C-alpha positions in Angstrom: 19.5 35.7 5.8 16.1 35.0 4.2 13.6 32.4 5.1 10.4 33.2 3.2 8.0 30.7 1.6 4.8 31.0 -0.3 2.7 28.0 -1.3 -0.8 27.6 -2.9 -2.8 24.4 -2.5 -5.9 22.8 -1.2 -6.6 22.0 2.5 -6.5 18.2 3.1 -8.8 18.4 6.1 -10.5 21.1 8.1 -8.1 23.2 10.2 -7.8 22.2 13.8 -7.9 25.2 16.2 -6.5 24.8 19.7 -5.5 27.1 22.5 -2.4 27.2 24.7 -2.7 27.3 28.5 -2.6 31.1 28.2 -5.5 31.1 25.7 -3.4 31.9 22.6 -5.0 30.3 19.4 -3.0 28.1 17.1 -4.4 26.4 14.0 -2.8 23.3 12.5 -3.6 22.2 8.9 -2.1 20.4 5.9 -2.0 21.7 2.4 -1.7 19.6 -0.7 0.4 21.3 -3.4 0.4 19.9 -6.9 3.8 19.6 -8.6 4.2 21.6 -11.8 5.1 18.7 -14.1 3.2 15.7 -15.4 5.1 12.4 -15.7 6.2 11.5 -19.2 4.7 8.0 -18.9 1.2 9.6 -18.6 0.8 8.8 -14.9 -0.9 10.9 -12.4 0.5 14.2 -11.2 2.1 14.1 -7.8 1.4 16.4 -4.8 3.4 17.4 -1.8 1.6 17.5 1.5 2.9 20.3 3.7 2.1 20.8 7.4 1.3 24.4 8.5 0.5 26.2 11.7 -0.7 29.7 12.4 -0.9 31.6 15.6 -3.4 34.1 17.1 -5.7 36.0 14.7 -4.2 34.3 11.6 -5.0 30.9 13.1 -8.5 32.0 14.1 -9.1 33.4 10.6 -8.0 30.2 8.9 -10.1 28.1 11.2 -13.2 30.2 10.7 -13.1 30.7 6.9 -11.3 27.7 5.4 -12.5 24.1 5.2 -11.4 20.9 3.6 -10.8 21.3 -0.2 -10.6 25.1 -0.2 -7.7 26.6 -2.1 -5.4 28.6 0.2 -2.3 30.7 -0.3 0.0 30.9 2.7 3.2 32.8 3.3 5.5 32.5 6.2 8.8 30.8 7.1 9.9 27.2 6.9 10.8 25.7 10.3 12.5 22.4 10.9 11.3 20.5 14.0 13.3 17.6 15.6 11.3 15.0 17.6 11.6 11.5 18.8 9.0 8.9 17.7 7.5 6.2 20.0 10.3 3.8 19.1 12.9 6.3 20.2 14.1 7.2 16.7 15.0 10.8 16.0 12.9 12.4 13.3 12.9 15.7 11.5 9.9 17.4 10.0 9.4 20.6 8.0 6.5 22.9 8.7 5.4 26.4 7.6 4.9 29.0 10.4 2.2 31.0 8.6 2.4 34.7 8.8 -0.4 35.5 6.3 -3.1 33.5 4.5 -5.2 34.4 1.5 -8.1 32.9 -0.4 -6.9 31.1 -3.6 -10.4 30.6 -4.9 -13.8 32.3 -4.9 -16.8 31.2 -2.9 -18.1 27.7 -3.7 -21.6 27.1 -4.9 -23.8 26.5 -1.8 -21.5 28.5 0.5 -23.9 30.4 2.8 -21.6 33.3 3.6 -22.4 36.7 2.2 -19.1 37.5 0.7 -17.5 36.1 -2.4 -14.5 35.3 -0.4 -15.9 33.4 2.6 -16.9 36.4 4.6 -13.8 38.6 4.7 -14.0 41.2 1.9 -10.3 42.2 2.5 -8.8 38.8 1.6 -5.9 38.9 4.1 -5.6 37.1 7.4 -3.5 39.4 9.4 -5.8 42.4 8.9 -8.6 42.7 11.5 -11.4 43.9 9.2 -14.1 46.2 10.6 -17.7 45.5 9.9 -18.1 46.3 6.2 -20.6 45.7 3.5 -20.2 42.5 1.4 -18.7 43.1 -2.0 -19.3 39.6 -3.4 -22.4 38.0 -4.9 -25.1 39.9 -6.6 -26.0 42.2 -3.7 -23.8 45.2 -4.7 -25.1 48.0 -6.8 -23.0 50.7 -8.4 -23.6 54.3 -7.4 -26.0 56.3 -9.5 -24.3 57.8 -12.6 -21.6 55.1 -12.6 -18.0 55.4 -11.6 -15.8 58.5 -12.3 -18.8 60.7 -13.4 -20.8 63.0 -11.3 -24.2 61.6 -10.3 -25.9 64.3 -12.4 -23.8 66.2 -14.9 -25.3 69.3 -16.4 -26.3 68.8 -20.0 -25.1 72.3 -21.0 -21.4 71.3 -20.6 -21.6 68.9 -23.6 -22.3 69.5 -27.2 -23.6 66.8 -29.5 -21.4 66.0 -32.5 -22.8 64.5 -35.7 -21.4 61.4 -37.2 -19.4 63.4 -39.7 -15.7 63.0 -38.9 -14.9 66.4 -40.4 -16.3 68.0 -37.2 -13.8 66.3 -34.9 -11.3 68.8 -33.5 -8.2 66.5 -34.3 
């Protein structure tokens, strides 16, 4: 059987990071996902508000790099939770147990992090990235000679052709 869900939306509020009694991190957050259709009467688009939770490194990653309003892509499994409210009524709620999270947008203006993706140049949540140079922003320079070409190609390997098409070999 298959239980796999992927959603993309904006965080309704900052993620809340807590720890269990054993010190295991768990982040709770809510994602607003726009519906694909616009009402025929010209009304506003509707959104679904979906509760999510992420454990361990994934939860720490989300708590560290995502804030209210950021676009997030989460994948995981849908879990139904039964509970009793304060009046004794039985309730059911659906939540996403997040396995991976990805950035759905680039860095916002005024974001102080060095990377275009909020500090993690690898983009995924379940990968523990080693210290690496930042690839975002304007602080990256291409290697000398460009990509795919040696830094200094000997000039004797090439012959200049004139603009006359008759000299082309094909």
